[in-house]
C-alpha positions as CSV (number, residue, x, y, z in Angstrom):
1,M,1.1,150.4,-9.7
2,A,0.2,153.8,-8.3
3,L,0.2,154.3,-4.5
4,R,-2.7,155.5,-2.5
5,I,-3.0,157.1,0.9
6,T,-5.5,155.4,3.3
7,D,-7.8,157.0,5.8
8,Q,-5.2,156.1,8.5
9,C,-3.4,159.3,7.3
10,V,-2.9,161.8,10.2
11,N,-2.2,164.7,7.8
12,C,1.3,165.2,9.2
13,D,2.4,167.0,6.0
14,V,5.6,165.1,5.5
15,C,4.7,163.2,2.3
16,E,3.6,166.0,0.0
17,P,7.0,167.8,-0.3
18,E,8.8,164.5,-0.8
19,C,6.9,163.6,-4.0
20,P,9.1,164.4,-7.1
21,N,6.1,164.1,-9.4
22,E,3.8,166.4,-7.4
23,A,1.3,163.6,-7.2
24,I,0.3,164.1,-3.6
25,F,-2.2,166.7,-2.7
26,E,-4.4,167.6,0.3
27,G,-7.8,166.0,-0.1
28,P,-11.0,166.9,1.8
29,E,-10.2,164.5,4.7
30,H,-6.6,163.5,4.2
31,Y,-3.8,163.6,1.7
32,E,-4.4,161.8,-1.6
33,I,-2.3,160.7,-4.6
34,N,-3.1,161.4,-8.2
35,P,-2.5,158.1,-9.9
36,S,-1.8,159.6,-13.2
37,R,1.3,161.4,-11.7
38,C,2.5,158.6,-9.3
39,T,5.4,156.5,-10.6
40,E,6.3,155.1,-7.1
41,C,9.4,157.3,-7.6
42,V,10.6,155.2,-10.5
43,G,13.1,157.3,-12.4
44,H,13.8,159.4,-9.4
45,F,14.6,157.1,-6.4
46,D,15.0,153.4,-5.6
47,R,12.0,153.5,-3.2
48,P,8.9,155.6,-3.0
49,Q,9.8,158.6,-0.9
50,C,6.4,159.1,0.6
51,V,6.4,155.5,1.9
52,Q,9.8,156.1,3.5
53,V,8.8,159.2,5.4
54,C,5.2,158.2,6.4
55,P,5.1,157.8,10.2
56,V,1.9,155.7,10.2
57,D,2.6,153.4,7.2
58,C,-0.6,154.3,5.4
59,I,0.6,154.4,1.8
60,P,0.2,151.0,0.1
61,R,0.1,150.1,-3.6
62,D,-3.3,150.8,-5.2
63,P,-4.6,147.6,-6.9
64,A,-7.0,149.8,-8.9
65,Y,-4.0,151.0,-10.9
66,P,-1.8,148.0,-11.8
67,E,1.4,149.0,-13.6
68,T,4.6,147.3,-14.5
69,E,8.0,148.7,-13.8
70,A,8.3,149.5,-17.5
71,E,4.9,151.3,-17.5
72,L,6.0,153.3,-14.4
73,Q,9.3,154.2,-16.2
74,A,7.3,155.3,-19.3
75,K,5.1,157.5,-17.1
76,F,8.1,159.0,-15.5
77,E,9.5,159.8,-19.0
78,R,6.2,161.4,-20.1
79,L,6.1,163.5,-16.9
80,T,9.6,164.8,-17.2
81,A,9.7,165.3,-20.9
82,A,10.5,168.8,-22.1
83,P,7.5,170.7,-23.4
């Protein structure tokens, strides 16, 4: 399941550089996550790095994008495949 950043985000800038998939970007009001690039850090780390560094705990799983661990792994493999 992709993650999402809620409107509780304080735009502290710590999550964006931690994302190994470059899924986090600055939105019009707060940071956002591109669900097509979010693997919850599967393939890179044991835990989502953005969640670990977020000082306000505003990055839950997004129920709009349900994905299994295997689907997240497949997404990671697609994102990191050589062109």
